[in-house]
Every structure is written in C-alpha cells, then in structure tokens.
C-alpha positions in Angstrom: -11.2 -16.5 9.7 -11.6 -12.8 10.3 -12.8 -10.8 7.3 -12.5 -13.7 4.9 -15.2 -12.3 2.6 -14.2 -8.7 3.2 -10.5 -8.6 2.3 -8.4 -9.1 -0.8 -4.6 -9.8 -0.8 -2.9 -7.8 -3.6 0.6 -9.0 -4.8 2.7 -7.4 -7.5 5.2 -9.9 -9.1 7.5 -10.7 -11.9 8.1 -14.3 -10.8 6.5 -17.6 -9.8 4.8 -17.2 -6.4 6.4 -20.1 -4.5 6.7 -17.8 -1.5 2.9 -18.4 -1.0 3.7 -21.9 0.3 5.0 -20.4 3.6 2.0 -18.1 3.8 -0.6 -20.9 3.0 -1.9 -21.3 6.6 -2.7 -17.6 6.8 -3.5 -16.6 3.2 -5.4 -19.6 1.7 -8.8 -18.6 3.0 -8.6 -15.3 1.2 -8.9 -14.1 -2.4 -5.7 -13.0 -4.0 -5.3 -10.4 -6.7 -2.0 -10.8 -8.5 -0.7 -8.0 -10.7 2.0 -9.3 -13.1 4.6 -6.7 -13.9 6.8 -6.7 -17.0 6.5 -9.1 -19.9 2.8 -10.2 -20.1 3.8 -13.3 -22.2 5.7 -14.7 -19.3 3.8 -17.4 -17.4 3.5 -16.8 -13.7 2.9 -20.0 -11.7 0.8 -19.9 -8.5 0.7 -22.8 -6.1 -2.4 -25.0 -6.2 -5.2 -24.4 -3.8 -5.3 -20.6 -3.8 -8.3 -18.6 -5.0 -6.9 -15.9 -7.2 -7.1 -13.7 -10.3 -4.0 -12.7 -12.2 -3.8 -9.5 -14.3 -1.0 -8.7 -16.7 -0.2 -5.6 -18.7 -2.5 -6.7 -21.5 -5.4 -7.0 -19.1 -4.7 -3.5 -17.6 -4.6 -2.0 -21.1 -7.8 -3.8 -22.0 -9.7 -2.8 -18.9 -8.6 0.8 -18.6 -8.0 1.7 -22.3 -6.4 5.2 -22.7 -6.4 5.6 -18.9 -4.0 2.6 -18.5 -1.1 5.0 -18.8 -1.7 6.0 -15.1 -0.6 2.5 -14.0 3.2 2.2 -13.8 5.1 -0.4 -15.9 8.1 -2.3 -14.7 7.6 -1.2 -11.2 5.8 -2.6 -8.2 3.6 0.5 -8.3 1.5 -1.6 -10.7 -0.1 -3.1 -7.5 -2.5 -0.2 -7.3 -4.4 -1.7 -10.2 -5.3 -4.5 -7.9 -6.6 -2.0 -5.4 -8.8 -0.5 -8.1 -10.4 -3.7 -9.3 -11.0 -5.2 -5.8 -14.6 -5.2 -4.6 -13.7 -5.8 -1.0 -13.7 -3.4 2.0 -10.1 -4.1 3.0 -6.8 -4.7 1.2 -3.6 -6.3 2.4 -0.6 -6.0 0.1 2.7 -7.8 0.4 5.8 -8.2 -1.8 6.9 -11.6 -3.1 10.2 -11.5 -1.3 8.5 -11.3 2.1 8.1 -14.4 4.3 6.6 -15.3 7.6 8.6 -13.9 10.6 8.8 -15.3 14.0 8.2 -13.4 17.3 10.7 -13.5 20.1 9.2 -16.8 21.4 9.8 -18.5 18.1 6.1 -18.5 17.0 5.1 -17.8 13.4 3.6 -14.3 13.1 0.3 -14.1 11.4 0.8 -10.7 9.8 -2.6 -10.6 8.2 -4.4 -11.2 11.6 -2.5 -8.3 13.2 -3.3 -5.9 10.3 -7.0 -6.8 10.8 -6.7 -6.1 14.5 -5.2 -2.7 13.7 -7.8 -1.8 11.1 -10.7 -2.9 13.3 -9.6 -0.9 16.4 -9.7 2.9 16.6 -6.7 5.3 16.2 -5.7 8.2 18.4 -4.2 10.9 16.1 -5.2 13.9 18.2 -3.4 13.1 21.4 -0.5 10.7 21.9 -0.9 7.9 24.4 2.5 7.1 26.0 1.6 3.4 26.3 1.1 3.4 22.6 -2.0 1.7 21.3 -4.5 1.9 24.2 -6.9 -0.5 22.5 -4.5 -3.5 22.7 -5.2 -6.1 25.4 -3.4 -5.3 28.6 -3.1 -1.5 28.2 -5.3 1.5 28.4 -5.2 5.3 28.3 -2.7 6.9 30.7 -3.5 9.5 33.4 -4.1 12.9 31.8 -5.5 11.5 28.5 -8.7 13.5 27.7 -11.8 11.4 28.2 -13.4 13.3 25.2 -10.8 11.8 22.9 -10.8 8.2 24.1 -13.3 7.0 21.6 -10.7 7.5 18.9 -11.3 7.6 15.2 -11.6 5.0 12.5 -8.3 3.4 11.3 -7.8 3.7 7.6 -4.2 2.4 7.2 -2.2 -0.3 9.1 1.5 0.0 8.3 3.6 -3.1 9.2 7.3 -3.5 9.6 10.1 -6.0 8.6 12.8 -8.0 10.2 16.1 -8.9 8.5 16.5 -6.6 5.4 15.6 -3.0 6.4 13.7 -0.7 4.1 16.7 1.6 3.4 17.4 4.0 0.6 20.3 3.3 -1.7 22.9 5.6 0.1 22.1 3.9 3.4 22.3 0.5 1.8 25.7 1.4 0.4 27.2 2.5 3.7 25.6 -0.3 5.7 25.5 -3.3 3.4 25.5 -5.9 6.2 23.0 -4.2 8.5 20.0 -6.3 9.5 17.0 -5.4 11.5 16.8 -7.8 14.5 14.8 -5.6 16.8 11.3 -6.8 17.4 9.4 -4.0 19.1 6.1 -5.2 20.5 4.2 -2.0 19.8 1.5 -0.4 17.7 1.1 3.4 17.7 -1.0 6.0 15.9 0.9 8.5 13.8 -0.2 11.9 15.1 -2.2 14.3 13.0 0.0 16.6 10.9 2.9 14.2 10.9 4.0 12.5 7.7 5.8 9.1 7.5 7.7 7.0 5.0 5.1 4.4 4.0 6.5 1.0 2.8 4.2 -1.0 0.5 5.7 -4.4 1.2 3.6 -5.1 4.3 0.5 -2.8 4.3 -3.2 -3.0 5.1 -5.9 -0.4 4.5 -9.6 0.2 4.5 -10.3 0.4 0.8 -13.7 1.9 1.4 -12.3 4.8 3.5 -9.0 5.6 1.7 -8.7 3.5 -1.4 -8.7 6.2 -4.0 -5.8 7.9 -2.3 -3.6 4.7 -2.4 -2.3 5.6 -5.9 1.4 4.6 -6.1 2.2 7.2 -8.7 4.0 7.2 -12.0 7.2 5.2 -11.5 9.5 2.8 -13.4 9.6 2.4 -17.1 9.6 5.8 -18.9 9.6 7.8 -15.7 12.6 9.7 -14.2 12.1 8.1 -10.7 11.4 4.8 -9.0 11.1 3.4 -5.5 9.0 6.4 -4.4 5.7 4.8 -5.3 4.7 3.8 -1.8 6.1 7.1 -0.4 4.0 9.1 -2.7 0.9 7.1 -1.7 1.7 7.5 1.9 2.2 11.3 1.8 -1.0 11.8 -0.1 -3.1 9.3 2.0 -1.8 10.8 5.3 -2.7 14.3 4.3 -6.2 13.1 3.3 -6.6 11.0 6.5 -5.7 14.0 8.6 -8.3 16.1 6.6 -11.1 13.6 6.9 -10.4 12.5 10.4 -9.1 9.0 9.9 -6.2 7.3 11.7 -3.0 5.6 10.6 -1.2 3.0 12.7 2.3 1.7 12.4 4.3 -1.0 14.2 3.2 -4.6 14.4 3.0 -6.8 12.4 6.5 -7.8 11.3 7.3 -9.9 8.2 10.7 -11.3 7.2 12.1 -9.4 4.3 14.5 -11.8 2.6 16.1 -10.1 -0.4 18.2 -7.0 -0.4 17.8 -5.2 -3.7 21.0 -3.9 -5.5 21.9 -0.5 -4.0 23.5 0.7 -7.3 20.4 -0.1 -9.2 18.3 1.5 -6.5 20.5 4.6 -6.6 19.8 5.0 -10.3 16.1 4.8 -9.6 16.1 7.0 -6.5 18.7 9.7 -7.1 16.2 12.4 -8.4 13.8 11.5 -5.6 16.5 12.0 -3.0 16.8 15.6 -4.2 13.2 16.1 -4.9 11.9 14.9 -1.5 13.5 17.9 0.2 10.9 20.0 -1.5 8.1 17.4 -1.8 7.9 16.8 2.0 7.6 20.5 2.9 4.9 20.8 0.3 2.9 18.0 2.0 3.6 19.5 5.4 2.1 22.8 4.4 -0.7 21.6 2.1 -4.2 22.5 3.1 -7.4 21.0 1.7 -10.6 23.1 1.6 -13.5 22.1 3.9 -15.6 21.5 0.8 -13.5 18.4 0.1 -15.6 15.8 1.9 -14.7 12.7 -0.1 -11.3 11.0 -0.8 -11.9 11.6 -4.5 -12.5 15.3 -4.1 -9.5 15.6 -1.8 -7.3 13.8 -4.3 -8.3 15.9 -7.2 -7.6 19.0 -5.1 -4.2 17.6 -4.1 -3.4 16.9 -7.8 -4.2 20.6 -8.6 -1.8 21.8 -5.9 0.9 19.3 -7.0 0.8 20.8 -10.5 0.7 24.3 -9.1 3.4 24.0 -6.5 5.7 21.2 -7.6 5.9 21.7 -11.4 8.7 24.2 -10.7 10.7 21.4 -9.1 10.5 19.3 -12.3 8.0 19.0 -15.2 7.5 15.4 -14.1 5.2 16.6 -11.4 2.7 18.1 -13.9 2.7 14.7 -15.6 2.2 13.0 -12.3 -0.7 15.4 -11.4 -2.4 14.6 -14.6 -2.0 10.9 -13.9 -3.5 11.4 -10.4 -6.6 12.8 -12.0 -6.6 10.0 -14.6 -6.4 7.5 -11.7 -9.4 8.9 -10.0 -11.4 8.9 -13.3 -10.4 5.2 -13.8 -11.2 4.4 -10.2 -14.7 6.0 -10.6 -15.3 4.1 -13.8 -14.3 0.7 -12.4 -16.2 1.3 -9.2 -19.4 2.6 -10.8 -22.6 0.5 -11.3 -21.3 0.0 -14.9 -17.9 -1.1 -13.7 -18.8 -4.8 -13.9 -19.2 -4.4 -17.7 -15.7 -2.9 -18.0 -14.3 -5.9 -16.1 -16.6 -8.4 -17.9 -13.7 -10.2 -19.7 -11.9 -10.7 -16.4 -8.2 -11.2 -15.9 -5.9 -13.5 -18.0 -5.9 -16.2 -15.3 -8.4 -17.2 -12.6 -8.3 -19.9 -10.1 -11.0 -20.9 -7.6 -10.9 -23.5 -4.8 -14.3 -24.6 -6.0 -12.9 -25.2 -9.5 -9.3 -26.4 -9.3 -9.2 -27.1 -13.0 -9.3 -23.4 -13.6 -5.7 -23.0 -12.6 -4.4 -25.7 -14.8 
C-alpha cells in the first residue's frame, strides 16, 4: 500500500465512526488520528481493526497547556490538532459524513490512492496546460508549453471534490435545497500561481513536511463570531505561502460521496459575518506580499499573522485575536515538533488502538 508508513488519516468527529466500515478496504492499512470535538466525556466508538489514536478536548488542553486556546472548540477546525501531533510526511483528512463514491463505470473510488498520486506528481503553477494535469497517464504537455517549465514543482496540497451534497454556503443552500452534484469530471489541474481558491477540508491531502504549519484552520466555533470558514482560512493562507515558496496545489480528482446536508439556517448563523468579511479578506490575500527573507513556512506564517493584524483588524477586532492565535499555533507546532516534543506527548491520547494489540481498543 502506497505511503502506508508515511501518511496519517485525520478525522474530526462528534459521533461513532461507523462510516469507517465503508472505507475499511482503503483506510485499514493506515494510522488514524481522531480528534473528538465537543464533550470529552462522551465515548466515541471506532470499529475494530483500525490502528488509531483518539484525542479529546482534555488531551488537547493537557498537551498544549495555555496554547490550547488556539485550537477551536465545537467546530471541525479542531482537526488541525491532529495535523500538529502527526509524525508522518503526509496527511489525508476527511469528514465523518463522507463515504466512498463510485466512478461512472460503477467502480468504488479509492480517494486516498488518488490523493497520493496527486501529491507524488509535480504541479504546474506557472503556466497552464490545457490538457490539465500533464503527468497523468495518457496525457502530456501541449504544443507551446515551455520546455523549461515542464519539470514542474513539488505538490504541497491535493484538494479533492464531492458528489451528491455540494459544498455550498448557506444562502446557496437556501435557494437550491434540492441541488445535488452529479457531474464527475475526470480531471486534475494545478491552481495557477496568484490565484486563490475556496479550500474544502472534507476531502483533502497535503504534504505535512512542506506546508503543515500553514494548515491552521483558524479560530472558529464556540466563543468565536464565525464558523464554517476554517478550511477557507487555511486555504487562503496556505496558497499564498505555496506561491511564495514555489509549491503547487492541485484540485479535481478524487471524489468522495458527501452524504449529509447541514442545516442552512444553522449554517447562515455561523457564516453571516464571514459572508461580509470575505469581501475584504480575499482582496487582502490577493494583494499580500511576503518578503524574500521568509524562507520557511513558519516564518511566512508569522509574517502573514502580522499583516492580518495590521490590515484586517479594521474589519473587525476578531482578526487581531485570530492573528495572535496564528502566532500561538506556530509556537505550539514548534514545541510539539521539536526534539523535546515527545516528552510533551508522553502521556498520549485518551484512547489508542493498535492492530498488533486488539485489546487496547476494548
């Protein structure tokens, strides 16, 4: 199995993970990091046979101490704690209402396998290839594509899509309540340099070593004035940093089957400030420039936090708070991923299971 020892699957959840049964043929060889949102006293059941560690809010508080406030509560943004504590090169993250989709021939789609293909092949952010991804079997660079750019750049992010329930905002959900995505587009493409995109966290792979510190899903949910912009925030920040450092971002295949439409009225309550704010946030990210002295993701992210505080605090004081959390996130990431990080994690998560020790999950 490709990258079996180099990839962790991160799942945020508030419920029993029965959905893993459908994914068993594809996920069972991999290690899972489950981040339990909400009430830490609630028992989350994981099907037998999976190798996993499960962290709840008490674990996050114990591991990060005062810095735990940078991890969102009562929001799927808590998943980024799993990114932080992983020791693998690659991450795949999926929501617990996502199931195995079928391609037009009726065959089950191994989404993880396609993400791995995307991450292990180069990207072409500097010149668009009209046959989309030139590294896929059966295609190549078209006439007129500069030979000097055909080597491509390393891919940092693989953004997958969804069949059935589209990833819509609340106003679109309200006016199109019955709409379903039935279009399977057999394509992968590189998002060009200088172009932002709305990143969805429910079907996402990335190279943790390259871009991990930028995959912070912000301050969302409980106690915050906004929700459902966690993956968007991470996507905007990560894309700016990928552009600066010369990494690529792919979008398209693979598809998963998104099974549950969230309540549009609840979503509107979470999103409504973001709907206004994004009209100023996006131009900020379109114009932001990182100095050439920023040569690591961490340095880029700290600089981005400074500019967020300077330029977006006028939009709402929330952004000064968010900027402080961004710095706190990098501090926590550095602590956990330092040589001393093993001591911080010594007590481990609340629940661990291993295929070599089935009793551990009982």
